[in-house]
NUSE-757610 format. One record per residue (C-alpha): residue number from 1; residue in three letters; y, z, x. Coordinates in Angstrom, 3 decimals. Each point is the difference from the previous one (the first is absolute). Layout:
BEGIN
NODE/NUM/ALA/Y/Z/X
...
This chain:
BEGIN
NODE/1/MET/-29.304/16.324/4.117
NODE/2/ALA/-2.856/1.192/2.176
NODE/3/ALA/1.955/-0.912/3.138
NODE/4/ALA/3.032/1.891/-1.274
NODE/5/LEU/-2.026/3.111/-0.762
NODE/6/ALA/-1.635/-0.096/3.427
NODE/7/GLU/3.324/-0.018/1.845
NODE/8/GLY/2.233/2.968/0.538
NODE/9/ARG/3.105/-2.142/-0.678
NODE/10/LEU/0.612/-3.199/-1.956
NODE/11/ALA/1.934/-1.955/2.646
NODE/12/PRO/-3.093/-1.361/1.820
NODE/13/VAL/-1.641/-1.112/-3.264
NODE/14/PRO/0.452/-3.761/-0.627
NODE/15/THR/1.105/-0.958/-3.488
NODE/16/ALA/-1.660/-3.407/0.065
NODE/17/THR/-3.521/-1.155/0.735
NODE/18/PRO/-0.780/-2.163/3.045
NODE/19/ASP/-0.547/-2.964/-2.333
NODE/20/GLU/3.385/0.507/-1.653
NODE/21/ILE/1.766/0.245/3.343
NODE/22/ALA/-1.790/-3.109/1.283
NODE/23/ALA/0.928/-1.935/-3.144
NODE/24/THR/3.704/0.834/0.247
NODE/25/GLU/0.066/-0.747/3.729
NODE/26/ALA/-1.637/-3.382/-0.649
NODE/27/LEU/2.517/-0.780/-2.747
NODE/28/THR/2.927/0.709/2.285
NODE/29/ALA/-1.527/-1.833/2.961
NODE/30/ALA/-0.391/-3.114/-2.137
NODE/31/ALA/3.780/-0.126/-0.440
NODE/32/VAL/0.767/-0.047/3.719
NODE/33/HIS/0.751/-3.307/1.705
NODE/34/PRO/2.400/-1.180/2.698
NODE/35/VAL/3.684/-0.397/-0.817
NODE/36/PRO/2.024/-2.718/1.748
NODE/37/ASP/2.204/1.422/2.735
NODE/38/THR/3.191/-1.281/-1.583
NODE/39/THR/3.109/1.128/-1.878
NODE/40/LEU/1.431/-0.456/-3.450
NODE/41/THR/2.856/-1.926/1.577
NODE/42/ALA/-2.366/-2.504/1.632
NODE/43/LEU/-1.925/-0.510/-3.257
NODE/44/ILE/3.195/-0.718/-1.943
NODE/45/GLU/1.335/-2.382/2.641
NODE/46/ALA/-3.309/-1.878/0.075
NODE/47/GLN/0.181/-0.497/-3.767
NODE/48/MET/3.580/-1.253/0.230
NODE/49/GLN/-1.133/-2.667/2.439
NODE/50/ALA/-3.088/-0.904/-2.027
NODE/51/THR/1.690/-0.586/-3.381
NODE/52/PRO/3.735/-0.587/0.561
NODE/53/GLY/0.569/-1.864/-3.257
NODE/54/ALA/-1.854/2.426/-2.288
NODE/55/PRO/1.914/2.469/-2.173
NODE/56/ALA/0.154/3.386/1.721
NODE/57/LEU/2.508/2.137/-1.883
NODE/58/VAL/1.341/-0.049/-3.562
NODE/59/PHE/2.736/2.110/-1.558
NODE/60/GLY/1.325/-1.023/-3.386
NODE/61/ASP/0.835/-3.714/0.203
NODE/62/ALA/0.076/-0.081/3.808
NODE/63/THR/-2.951/-1.124/2.109
NODE/64/LEU/-0.369/-0.006/3.792
NODE/65/SER/-2.652/-2.039/1.760
NODE/66/TYR/-1.890/1.320/2.999
NODE/67/ALA/2.292/-2.137/2.155
NODE/68/ASP/3.044/1.645/-1.620
NODE/69/LEU/-1.524/3.423/0.564
NODE/70/ASP/-0.673/-0.898/3.621
NODE/71/ARG/3.534/-1.250/0.648
NODE/72/ARG/1.884/2.808/-1.729
NODE/73/SER/-2.169/2.873/1.231
NODE/74/ALA/0.153/-1.353/3.574
NODE/75/ALA/3.799/-0.063/-0.113
NODE/76/LEU/0.191/3.584/-1.248
NODE/77/ALA/-2.640/1.122/2.510
NODE/78/GLY/2.107/-1.407/2.822
NODE/79/ARG/3.056/1.902/-1.217
NODE/80/LEU/-1.998/3.222/-0.314
NODE/81/ALA/-1.224/-0.392/3.568
NODE/82/GLU/3.598/-0.336/1.168
NODE/83/LEU/0.701/3.327/-1.691
NODE/84/GLY/-2.859/1.755/1.788
NODE/85/ALA/-3.012/-0.573/-2.235
NODE/86/GLY/-3.311/-0.517/1.763
NODE/87/PRO/-3.483/1.496/0.407
NODE/88/GLU/-0.181/3.738/-0.787
NODE/89/THR/3.466/0.035/-1.548
NODE/90/ILE/0.786/0.434/-3.686
NODE/91/VAL/2.231/-2.002/-2.329
NODE/92/ALA/0.858/1.609/-3.336
NODE/93/VAL/0.145/-2.119/-3.171
NODE/94/ALA/1.879/1.009/-3.146
NODE/95/LEU/0.015/-2.937/-2.381
NODE/96/ASP/-0.838/-0.626/-3.623
NODE/97/ARG/-2.878/-2.354/-0.715
NODE/98/SER/1.244/-3.454/0.901
NODE/99/LEU/-0.587/-2.950/2.316
NODE/100/GLU/1.911/1.935/2.638
NODE/101/LEU/-2.385/2.969/-0.128
NODE/102/SER/-3.023/-2.119/0.862
NODE/103/LEU/1.946/-1.948/2.637
NODE/104/ALA/1.109/3.266/1.586
NODE/105/LEU/-3.534/1.363/0.329
NODE/106/VAL/-1.329/-3.184/1.587
NODE/107/ALA/2.987/-0.207/2.352
NODE/108/ILE/-0.470/3.583/1.174
NODE/109/LEU/-3.649/-0.691/0.809
NODE/110/ARG/0.971/-3.187/1.856
NODE/111/ALA/2.509/1.990/2.043
NODE/112/GLY/-2.958/2.148/1.050
NODE/113/ALA/1.331/3.091/-1.768
NODE/114/ALA/-1.333/2.161/-2.825
NODE/115/TYR/1.670/0.157/-3.398
NODE/116/LEU/0.996/3.202/-1.776
NODE/117/PRO/0.534/-0.512/-3.758
NODE/118/LEU/2.634/2.140/-1.687
NODE/119/ASP/0.511/0.360/-3.742
NODE/120/PRO/3.726/-0.293/-0.735
NODE/121/ASP/-0.532/2.098/-3.143
NODE/122/HIS/-1.170/3.021/1.968
NODE/123/PRO/2.462/2.874/0.509
NODE/124/PRO/2.458/-0.641/2.845
NODE/125/GLU/-1.129/3.203/1.730
NODE/126/ARG/-3.595/-1.244/0.213
NODE/127/LEU/1.089/-3.416/1.264
NODE/128/ALA/2.250/1.546/2.663
NODE/129/ARG/-2.786/2.368/1.088
NODE/130/ILE/-2.509/-2.822/0.372
NODE/131/LEU/2.451/-2.151/1.940
NODE/132/ASP/0.747/2.907/2.301
NODE/133/ARG/-3.691/0.677/0.669
NODE/134/ALA/-1.128/-3.608/0.307
NODE/135/ALA/2.997/-1.160/2.073
NODE/136/PRO/-0.183/-3.718/-0.903
NODE/137/VAL/1.946/-2.375/2.198
NODE/138/VAL/1.324/-1.959/-2.982
NODE/139/LEU/0.331/0.461/-3.761
NODE/140/LEU/-0.366/-3.153/-2.089
NODE/141/THR/1.719/0.356/-3.351
NODE/142/SER/2.353/-1.781/-2.400
NODE/143/PRO/3.743/0.528/-0.521
NODE/144/ASP/-0.538/1.665/-3.376
NODE/145/LEU/-2.478/2.520/1.442
NODE/146/ALA/1.644/0.717/3.356
NODE/147/GLY/2.097/2.855/-1.364
NODE/148/ARG/-3.098/2.082/-0.678
NODE/149/PHE/-0.710/0.406/3.707
NODE/150/PRO/1.765/1.731/2.891
NODE/151/ASP/2.870/-2.069/1.362
NODE/152/PRO/-0.565/-0.914/3.669
NODE/153/GLY/3.770/0.021/0.434
NODE/154/GLN/0.101/3.692/-0.894
NODE/155/SER/-3.223/1.210/1.613
NODE/156/ASP/-1.370/-0.720/3.445
NODE/157/ASP/-3.537/0.582/-1.331
NODE/158/ALA/0.177/-2.509/-2.867
NODE/159/PRO/-1.830/-3.279/0.700
NODE/160/ARG/1.927/-3.221/0.246
NODE/161/ARG/0.070/-1.940/-3.280
NODE/162/LEU/-0.776/-3.667/-0.396
NODE/163/LEU/1.023/-1.091/-3.483
NODE/164/THR/-1.695/-2.864/-1.808
NODE/165/THR/3.276/-1.886/-0.008
NODE/166/ASP/-0.062/-0.019/3.814
NODE/167/TRP/-3.541/-1.261/0.467
NODE/168/PRO/-0.221/-3.196/2.066
NODE/169/GLN/-1.538/-3.100/-1.537
NODE/170/GLU/-1.052/-1.636/3.263
NODE/171/GLY/-1.469/1.380/3.205
NODE/172/SER/-3.227/0.741/1.835
NODE/173/ALA/-2.346/2.962/-0.116
NODE/174/PRO/-0.128/1.926/3.290
NODE/175/ASP/-2.938/-0.323/2.335
NODE/176/THR/-0.884/3.687/-0.353
NODE/177/PRO/-3.104/-0.023/-2.190
NODE/178/PRO/-1.527/3.336/-0.934
NODE/179/GLN/-3.465/1.018/1.184
NODE/180/PRO/-2.796/1.205/-2.291
NODE/181/GLY/0.727/3.599/0.943
NODE/182/ASN/3.729/-0.214/-0.730
NODE/183/MET/1.595/1.368/-3.150
NODE/184/ALA/0.154/-2.359/-2.967
NODE/185/TYR/1.700/2.245/-2.524
NODE/186/VAL/0.903/3.616/-0.725
NODE/187/ILE/-0.179/1.576/-3.451
NODE/188/TYR/1.242/3.501/-0.722
NODE/189/THR/-1.921/2.335/-2.279
NODE/190/SER/1.631/1.332/-3.132
NODE/191/GLY/0.809/3.380/1.492
NODE/192/SER/-1.189/1.694/-3.182
NODE/193/THR/-1.626/2.769/2.055
NODE/194/GLY/2.637/0.208/2.701
NODE/195/GLU/1.873/-2.241/2.414
NODE/196/PRO/-0.859/-3.729/-0.368
NODE/197/LYS/-2.243/-1.190/2.810
NODE/198/GLY/-0.067/-3.472/1.491
NODE/199/VAL/-3.368/-1.748/0.070
NODE/200/VAL/-0.275/-2.788/2.566
NODE/201/ILE/-2.323/-2.928/-0.681
NODE/202/GLU/-0.959/-2.185/2.936
NODE/203/HIS/-0.599/-3.732/-0.135
NODE/204/ARG/-3.742/0.271/0.577
NODE/205/ALA/-0.314/2.322/-2.996
NODE/206/ILE/1.821/-2.202/-2.509
NODE/207/VAL/-1.683/-3.134/1.406
NODE/208/ASN/-3.330/1.714/-0.657
NODE/209/ARG/0.997/0.773/-3.566
NODE/210/LEU/1.460/-3.405/-0.865
NODE/211/LEU/-2.761/-2.101/1.547
NODE/212/TRP/-2.603/2.089/-1.795
NODE/213/MET/1.864/-0.408/-3.288
NODE/214/ARG/0.462/-3.746/0.507
NODE/215/ASP/-3.667/-0.592/0.706
NODE/216/HIS/-1.503/2.533/-2.394
NODE/217/TYR/1.953/-1.192/-3.034
NODE/218/GLY/0.167/-3.683/0.909
NODE/219/PHE/3.756/-0.604/0.039
NODE/220/THR/1.054/-3.643/0.450
NODE/221/PRO/3.239/-2.035/0.200
NODE/222/GLN/-0.242/-0.486/-3.768
NODE/223/ASP/0.670/3.681/-0.653
NODE/224/ARG/3.357/1.295/-1.176
NODE/225/ILE/0.401/3.714/0.744
NODE/226/LEU/2.549/2.159/-1.803
NODE/227/GLN/2.086/2.373/2.124
NODE/228/LYS/1.210/2.821/-2.222
NODE/229/THR/-0.812/3.247/1.836
NODE/230/PRO/3.014/1.679/1.651
NODE/231/ALA/-0.076/-0.604/3.764
NODE/232/THR/-0.150/3.741/0.684
NODE/233/PHE/-3.533/0.097/-1.440
NODE/234/ASP/-2.842/-1.297/2.132
NODE/235/VAL/-1.498/-2.183/-2.748
NODE/236/SER/3.018/-2.227/0.545
NODE/237/VAL/-1.293/-0.898/3.468
NODE/238/TRP/-2.856/-2.205/-1.155
NODE/239/GLU/2.207/-1.443/-2.750
NODE/240/PHE/2.581/-1.028/2.608
NODE/241/PHE/-2.308/-1.400/2.673
NODE/242/LEU/-3.358/-1.038/-1.449
NODE/243/PRO/1.560/-3.203/-1.391
NODE/244/TYR/1.450/-0.873/3.409
NODE/245/ILE/-3.353/0.134/1.814
NODE/246/THR/-1.898/-1.956/-2.659
NODE/247/GLY/2.510/-2.765/-0.730
NODE/248/ALA/0.521/1.376/-3.506
NODE/249/THR/3.344/0.437/-1.779
NODE/250/LEU/1.829/3.326/-0.130
NODE/251/VAL/1.905/0.473/-3.268
NODE/252/MET/2.631/2.750/0.085
NODE/253/ALA/0.513/1.770/-3.323
NODE/254/PRO/3.618/0.748/-0.969
NODE/255/PRO/1.368/3.425/0.985
NODE/256/GLY/-1.133/2.632/-2.471
NODE/257/ALA/-2.677/-2.216/-1.534
NODE/258/HIS/-2.772/2.317/1.215
NODE/259/ARG/1.189/2.453/-2.678
NODE/260/ASP/0.253/-2.603/-2.802
NODE/261/PRO/-3.315/-1.211/-1.471
NODE/262/THR/1.640/-2.787/-2.002
NODE/263/ALA/1.827/-1.314/3.073
NODE/264/LEU/-3.265/0.022/1.958
NODE/265/VAL/-1.771/-1.978/-2.696
NODE/266/GLY/2.779/-2.582/0.192
NODE/267/GLU/-0.273/-0.281/3.786
NODE/268/ILE/-3.788/-0.308/-0.079
NODE/269/ARG/0.127/-2.775/-2.578
NODE/270/ARG/2.996/-1.814/1.476
NODE/271/HIS/-1.397/-0.137/3.534
NODE/272/ALA/-3.714/-0.284/-0.836
NODE/273/ILE/-0.789/3.173/1.946
NODE/274/THR/-3.651/0.281/1.074
NODE/275/THR/0.091/3.485/1.566
NODE/276/ALA/1.912/3.180/-0.780
NODE/277/HIS/-0.237/3.720/0.659
NODE/278/PHE/0.513/2.761/-2.558
NODE/279/VAL/-0.124/3.746/0.101
NODE/280/PRO/-2.355/0.682/-2.951
NODE/281/SER/2.708/1.701/-2.071
NODE/282/MET/2.205/-3.089/0.420
NODE/283/LEU/-2.924/-2.267/-0.849
NODE/284/SER/-0.385/1.978/-3.218
NODE/285/ALA/3.691/-0.473/-0.828
NODE/286/PHE/-0.264/-3.681/0.948
NODE/287/LEU/-2.894/-0.511/-2.404
NODE/288/ALA/1.919/1.804/-2.752
NODE/289/ALA/2.652/-2.725/0.105
NODE/290/PRO/-0.861/-2.550/-2.732
NODE/291/ALA/0.944/-2.883/2.310
NODE/292/SER/-2.879/0.895/2.342
NODE/293/GLN/-2.597/-1.211/-2.486
NODE/294/GLY/-1.729/-3.106/1.339
NODE/295/ILE/1.192/0.527/3.574
NODE/296/ARG/-1.836/-1.816/2.826
NODE/297/MET/-0.533/1.326/3.520
NODE/298/ALA/-2.827/-0.354/2.483
NODE/299/ARG/0.299/3.495/1.521
NODE/300/VAL/1.519/3.303/-1.037
NODE/301/PHE/0.041/2.763/2.618
NODE/302/CYS/0.391/3.628/-1.028
NODE/303/SER/0.580/3.024/2.217
NODE/304/GLY/1.879/3.256/0.165
NODE/305/GLU/-1.502/1.502/-3.145
NODE/306/GLU/-3.298/0.203/-1.821
NODE/307/LEU/-1.189/-3.349/-1.367
NODE/308/THR/-2.045/0.559/-3.126
NODE/309/ALA/-2.583/-2.187/-1.688
NODE/310/GLU/2.126/0.114/-3.162
NODE/311/LEU/2.961/-1.534/1.852
NODE/312/ARG/-2.263/-2.645/1.511
NODE/313/ASP/-1.206/-0.953/-3.471
NODE/314/ARG/3.561/-0.201/-1.305
NODE/315/LEU/0.919/-2.431/2.764
NODE/316/LEU/-3.005/-2.199/-0.635
NODE/317/GLY/0.839/0.026/-3.712
NODE/318/HIS/3.504/-1.275/0.756
NODE/319/MET/-1.134/-2.969/2.048
NODE/320/ALA/0.378/-3.472/-1.458
NODE/321/ALA/-2.792/-1.017/-2.378
NODE/322/GLY/-2.997/-1.277/1.887
NODE/323/TYR/1.526/1.101/3.322
NODE/324/SER/-2.296/2.370/1.853
NODE/325/GLY/0.936/-0.717/3.592
NODE/326/VAL/2.063/3.131/0.674
NODE/327/SER/-1.197/2.490/2.611
NODE/328/LEU/1.213/3.559/-0.579
NODE/329/LEU/-0.103/1.875/3.286
NODE/330/GLY/0.534/3.744/0.012
NODE/331/ALA/0.463/2.410/2.881
NODE/332/ILE/-0.706/3.151/-2.027
NODE/333/ALA/-2.560/-0.108/-2.783
NODE/334/ARG/-1.835/2.865/-1.628
NODE/335/HIS/-2.125/-1.467/-2.761
NODE/336/ARG/-3.555/-1.254/-0.023
NODE/337/GLY/-0.332/-3.733/-0.155
NODE/338/LEU/3.395/-0.762/1.558
NODE/339/PRO/-0.569/-2.152/3.118
NODE/340/VAL/2.188/1.127/2.860
NODE/341/GLY/-0.961/-1.549/3.344
NODE/342/GLN/-0.608/1.207/3.506
NODE/343/ALA/1.902/1.050/3.082
NODE/344/VAL/2.979/-1.975/1.235
NODE/345/ALA/-1.688/-1.684/2.916
NODE/346/PRO/-0.302/0.076/2.895
NODE/347/PHE/0.665/3.202/1.927
NODE/348/VAL/1.092/2.033/-2.993
NODE/349/TYR/-2.756/2.559/0.188
NODE/350/THR/-0.195/2.435/-2.907
NODE/351/SER/-1.559/3.194/1.222
NODE/352/LEU/-0.754/3.266/-1.768
NODE/353/LEU/-1.616/3.134/1.334
NODE/354/PHE/-3.692/0.431/-0.786
NODE/355/GLY/-0.642/2.961/2.287
NODE/356/GLU/1.292/1.772/3.068
NODE/357/GLY/0.938/-2.554/2.674
NODE/358/SER/-1.172/-2.962/-2.069
NODE/359/ALA/1.605/-2.509/-2.287
NODE/360/ALA/-0.897/-3.156/-1.884
NODE/361/GLY/1.740/-2.686/-2.018
NODE/362/ASP/0.105/0.542/-3.723
NODE/363/GLY/3.484/-0.464/-1.417
NODE/364/SER/-0.416/2.277/-3.010
NODE/365/GLY/1.766/2.974/1.545
NODE/366/ARG/2.605/0.911/-2.541
NODE/367/ASP/-1.948/-0.505/-3.198
NODE/368/ALA/-3.609/0.044/1.069
NODE/369/HIS/-1.041/1.779/-3.174
NODE/370/VAL/1.473/-2.589/-2.396
NODE/371/LEU/-0.370/-3.331/1.768
NODE/372/GLY/-3.199/-0.827/-1.826
NODE/373/ASP/-1.583/-3.219/1.224
NODE/374/VAL/2.658/-0.653/2.636
NODE/375/ASP/-1.878/0.464/3.266
NODE/376/TYR/2.051/-2.178/2.327
NODE/377/ALA/2.899/0.949/2.182
NODE/378/ILE/2.972/-0.807/-2.199
NODE/379/SER/2.900/-2.054/1.281
NODE/380/GLN/3.154/1.984/0.801
NODE/381/THR/-1.586/3.397/-0.605
NODE/382/PRO/0.445/2.963/2.360
NODE/383/GLN/-1.692/-0.507/3.322
NODE/384/VAL/-0.673/2.299/2.933
NODE/385/LEU/-2.331/-0.229/2.946
NODE/386/LEU/-1.324/3.372/1.013
NODE/387/ASP/-2.445/-0.388/2.840
NODE/388/ASN/-0.363/-2.616/2.724
NODE/389/GLN/-3.671/0.931/0.321
NODE/390/VAL/-0.412/-1.979/-3.200
NODE/391/MET/2.242/-2.911/1.002
NODE/392/GLU/1.757/-0.872/3.253
NODE/393/VAL/3.717/0.653/-0.341
NODE/394/GLY/2.853/-0.702/2.361
NODE/395/GLY/3.480/1.460/0.050
NODE/396/ARG/0.952/2.430/-2.739
NODE/397/ILE/-1.225/0.899/-3.460
NODE/398/ASN/2.551/0.141/-2.805
NODE/399/VAL/-0.721/2.728/-2.537
NODE/400/ALA/2.492/-1.291/-2.485
NODE/401/TRP/-1.073/0.283/-3.620
NODE/402/ASP/0.672/2.483/-2.747
NODE/403/PHE/-3.680/0.635/-0.649
NODE/404/VAL/-0.242/1.868/3.287
NODE/405/ASP/0.449/3.535/-1.209
NODE/406/GLN/-0.049/2.011/3.199
NODE/407/ILE/-0.895/-0.357/3.649
NODE/408/LEU/-2.174/2.994/0.771
NODE/409/GLU/1.260/0.394/3.551
NODE/410/PRO/3.762/0.243/-0.620
NODE/411/GLU/0.879/0.549/3.644
NODE/412/LEU/-0.961/-3.643/0.591
NODE/413/VAL/2.748/-1.323/-2.267
NODE/414/GLU/2.941/2.028/1.282
NODE/415/ASP/2.760/-2.208/1.420
NODE/416/ILE/-1.996/-3.233/-0.253
NODE/417/PHE/1.936/-1.727/-2.762
NODE/418/ASP/1.607/-3.159/1.357
NODE/419/HIS/3.193/-1.602/-1.320
NODE/420/TYR/-1.937/-3.233/-0.377
NODE/421/ILE/-3.660/-0.019/-0.945
NODE/422/ARG/-1.928/-3.116/0.960
NODE/423/SER/-2.439/-1.183/-2.637
NODE/424/VAL/-3.256/-1.810/0.794
NODE/425/SER/-0.616/-1.204/-3.538
NODE/426/GLY/3.022/-2.225/-0.594
NODE/427/PHE/1.577/2.168/-2.655
NODE/428/ALA/2.318/2.954/0.079
NODE/429/GLY/-1.678/1.360/-3.085
NODE/430/GLY/2.978/1.989/-1.195
NODE/431/CYS/-1.539/3.076/1.613
NODE/432/PRO/2.266/3.055/-0.123
NODE/433/GLU/-1.069/1.219/3.435
NODE/434/ALA/-1.972/-1.418/2.887
NODE/435/ALA/-1.429/1.843/2.978
NODE/436/PRO/-1.126/-2.051/3.001
NODE/437/LEU/-2.956/1.678/1.681
NODE/438/SER/-1.808/-0.937/3.179
NODE/439/VAL/-3.671/-0.857/-0.265
NODE/440/GLY/-2.073/3.160/0.235
NODE/441/GLN/2.715/2.345/-1.273
NODE/442/VAL/-1.298/0.100/-3.553
NODE/443/ARG/-3.484/1.340/-0.584
NODE/444/HIS/0.133/0.179/-3.755
NODE/445/LEU/2.397/-0.008/-2.935
NODE/446/ARG/-0.116/1.649/-3.382
NODE/447/LEU/0.584/-2.766/-2.533
NODE/448/ALA/1.628/0.592/-3.361
NODE/449/VAL/-2.541/-1.950/-2.050
NODE/450/GLY/0.907/-0.536/-3.616
NODE/451/GLY/2.941/2.380/0.255
NODE/452/THR/-2.145/3.034/0.785
């Protein structure tokens, strides 16, 4: 207060003490460690070679081994390459949850390309607009869904279709592996505040995320991970690929099951699922289903909404008698006593402004006044890096989250929105807008903390 009163303006006055800044910088620095210079494709292929006979993919009564996944994805990758797929190209995917959906994603990566998931239930106008903007070289879809997309026979701009019925069963993957800096996938934002924007995730970013998750949570080949999130949401990414880099089994839920708590209970019990993700509101509905009583899982991940202590207690109360091994892991928590975790590591640096030209890691930006005991950078929360005097930064900064209320120097953001925004964190985040800014352009931001 004394410092504020002594200054003619508030901007130069730091809002944290030197000890607080040092503590948050030390917390963030502890999360940083080298990441292998590799790709998601290389990690998956290494696992295929390491455990060829192990179960890799399950859908209903069908099971594919890692050898089956290798053979079938290689054949499709070869066909995609013949059609023009390769590094820094895009292949669109419009399929219901199925064996073919997972095979398609792996094949696209093995062709060196990036995948673009499309939701067949979205309005045709949105799908056509995204296809026009993204310009994929191929669209992978099924005969029953093909009619929802522009016909390449009637439009020169429509991508060529490769229907599931035409996928080869034998063949070799091309020798065109992607590099760590190449695109791995593209996810479009909802467009709720305007035109949908494509967010590009590079291999090094998703490798960072998945290796951290594998090591931090101790995934093993004994795990069975449920895939139920629609592919157009970024949570689906770790569901799809974490099993394939750990030797675990990916279990695909039936189409529509993510909306049906009773169906999910049946899948979890039938396939002995160890790990699943829920938006908290869906977890609440799941626990309201009588069949969920006595359920067993090793890990439940929650993100996308507030995770409350009350919901945590409901889950623990539903676990099988004497079973206390579940870990409930929440990305957004607002109540005292609810363990949350720390930054997705490494190189995901959570930075908030403490004073003019200075920043430090904290992670409590949006709800600093209600986070209670949570004093770690929270996984998957908004992240910006404001000043390379605090931390060395290369390339561009992405100001991409809805808690950024206003950039105080608006002339810096005119005409700098890209069609694709590259993310350094490994997740698109569902951000409505993203502005790439060169290091040094942004001096300070006004943050909308707690909705004020």
